[in-house]
N, C-alpha and C positions, 0 to 999 in steps of 0.2 A: 142375260138373266140378272134381275136386281132383287135385293133382299131388304126389307124395311127395318130390320134390327138384327144386331149381332152381339152375342155375348161370348167372350173368351174366358174359360174357366178351367181350373184344375179339379179333377174328380179323384178322390183317394182310392186306393185299392180296396176291393170288397171287404177284406178282413179288417182293415183300418176303419172303414166306414161303419162296420158293425160295432166296433169297439167305441166309436165316438157317438153313436146314436143313443138317445135317451128316451125312456118311455113317454109317450104323449107328444114327442117332438117330431121333427121331420124324419121320414123314412130314410134308412141308410143309403139307398140308391139315389136319393136326391141331394145328399150332402156334397157341397162343392165350395171352392174358394174362387170368387169372381176376380179375374185380372182386369177386365175392361168390359164396358158396355158401350157399344157404338150405335148411336141413334140414327145417323144419316144412312141413306141407302148405299149399299155396296154392290159392285159388280162381282162376277165370278172371279175376275183377275185379282180384285182387292182381297177377297176371301182366301183365294189360294195362296197369296203372298203371306197372309197370316199363318196358314197351316204349314207352309214350307218353312217359315221361321221356327215354328214350334218343333217340327220334325228335326231341323238342324240342331236345336237345343237338345233334343233327345239323343241324337248321335254323339254330341259332345259330352253329355253328362252320364252316358251309360257305363263308361269304363269304371272298373273297380267295384261295381255293384255285386257282381257274382251272378246276376240274372242274365239269361241268354249268353252267359260267359262274356259279358261286356260287348256283345256284338252290336252292329249298327241297328238303329231302330228300337232298341229296348228302352224302357223308361217312358218319358213323356210322350203322349200320343196326340196328334192333331187330327180331328175328324169332324164330320158333320153328323149330328145326332139324329137327323131325320132319315139317315140311311142305316144300313145294318151296322151294329156296333162292333168294332174290332176288339176282341178280347185280348187282354195283355198276355204275353208269353212269360211274364216275369212273376215269380212267386217268392214268398218268404219275407222277412222283415225289411229287406232292402228294396222291395218293390216300389217303383216310382208311381207318382200320381199320373193320371192321363189328362192331357189338355184337350179341351173341347171348344169348338166354335159352333155355337148354336145359331141357326138362322131360320128364316121363314119360307124357304124355297121348297116346301114339301111337294107341291103340285108339280113343279118343274122336274125335281129329282125323280119323282114317281114316273113321270112321263118318259124321262131319259132311261130309267131302268126298264120300262116296257119296250123301248126300242132295242135295248141290248138283248132282251129275251127273244124278241122277234127275229133278230139277226141270228142268235144261237139256234133257233128253230129252223131257219133257212139253211144254215150250214150243216144240218144233220146229214144231208145228202153227201157232203164232203167227208164228214167224220166217220170214216169206215174203219179206223184203227182204234187201238187202245194205247194208253201210255201211263206211266207212273211219273208224275212231275214233282220236282222239288220246289217248294214254295220258299222263295228267298226273302220275302217281306210280307207284311200284312198279318191278318188274324191267324193264319196257319203257318207262319214263318217257322222254318226248320222242319216242317212235316212233309211227308210224301203223300200226294193226293192222286188217286186213281182217276183217270179220264177215260170214259167209255164213249168214244166218238166226240161228243161236244160237252163242254162244261161252262155254264154261266156262273162266274165266280162272285164272291162277295165284294163290297165296295172297296175293301182295303187291299185286295189282291193286285199284283203288278199289272195284269191285263183283265179286261172285262169278260172276254170270252176266250177259251182255250179249245183248240180243235186238234184232234189226232188224225192226220191224213196219212194213211199207210203207217209207216214207221217214223213219221216226222211230226214234231210238235209245232203248232202255230199259235202265237199269242196275238190277240186282236184288241187294240185300243179303240173304243167306240165313243164318239162325241156326238151329242145332239144339240143343235142350235135351236133355241125356242124363242128367246125374247131380245136378242141383240138388235140394236137399231143401226148397226154399222153395215154398210153394203158389203164390205170385205173384212169380216171379223178375224181377229187373231185367235187361234185355237189355244186352249189352256193346256199346253203340254210343256211344262217347265223343266229346267235342267235337273233338279232333284228327282223328279218323276222319271226322267229318261235314264238316270243312273240306276234306279231300281229295276226298270224294265230291261236294261242291258245286262244286269246281274242275273235276272231270270233267264234271259236268252242264252247266256253263257252256260249256266248250270244245266239247262235242258236242251242245248244245241237247237234252239228254236228259231224258226222264221217269224218275223214280227210284221204286223200290218196296222194301219190306221184307217178307220172307216168313219166318215162323218155324214150325219143326216141333217139336212137343213129343213126343219119342220115349222119354220115361222109362218108359213102360209096356212097351216092346218091346226097349229096349237091354239086352243081357244083363249089361253092366257096372254097371248102376244098382243102388244099394243098396235094401233093402226100404223105407227111409225115402223115397228118391227116387221109387220106384214108387208109394208111397202118396201122394206129393205131386203126382202127374200131374194135369194140369188137366182131364182127361176129354175133351179135344179135341185133334185132331192138327195142324191147319193154322191159322195166323193171318196176317193181312195188314194193312199200313198203307201208304198212298201216301206217298212221300218217305222220309227217313231221320231219324226222331225221336231226340232226345237221351235216351239211357238210359231208355226207357219200361218200365213194368211190362207183363208179358204180358197182364194183364187189360185193358190200355188199347188192345189191338189187336182188330180185327174177327175173329170166328170164321168160318172158311171151311168150307163144307159139303164140297167136294171140289175136284179139280183143274179141273173144268169151270167152277166158280164163280170160282176163282182167275184163270183166263184172262179171264173176263168182267170181273172187277174191274180187271185190269191195262189193259184197253182202254176202260174206261168213263170218261166225262167226270167230272171231279172233283165237279162240282155234283150228279151223280147218285149218288155213292158213299154207302154207309151211314155213319152218324155216326162210329163208331170207326175206319172205314177212312181217315178224314181227320183223326183226332185230336179229334173233338168229343165 
């Protein structure tokens, strides 16, 4: 996926923005301080590197604020504004501004979100249980969220889909490839993201999964080069959340029925690529 323009900016907390807004001027929700505007095209990997840097700044600068009790992730936020906006957990005079990377990938992000919802719908047959999960990062950080079968989470949550199978919580990372021109693309699962996912898994004793959809053959925004680079397969699977794996390193899944079977299968019974062998 490529984006034709990116702005990195700080947005003040709502109370500060309201205090700064003047009659006849820009609305409070539009006030921001631009850090950089990048005119050249960026890949998803480029944009994620920017967001990861902002998140690391957040974790470094959060101590001593008194917000979230100085916990990781409080303060500066990095996110994409064409997805659901993660609300800050911080309040009071020490609330930090949030950092935003604005890009033009709305169509791609909307398409990816639709794939997540389709997967959540498919997994309803597995989601026969209920669970109260602890959100360890994202918009609902520090809160307990009830899952009745299946939950399609917000963009800022550790996992895109959470499934309660019996008494076990399962977190599913969903990736959709739409415009990559590489025959064997590297998946955007970076070390900072994995740290957040591992924290969620520990707090909820959760099993974790990675599901990838290669939709370059059907996504109408894909270039001829991207369509030509399609892997020839639609669904891929890996138990856990591997660090920036190549698509070819994941197990090719025949259909949704096989995917559901893999998700509930003992690790010792999984095919080699489904466990990274």
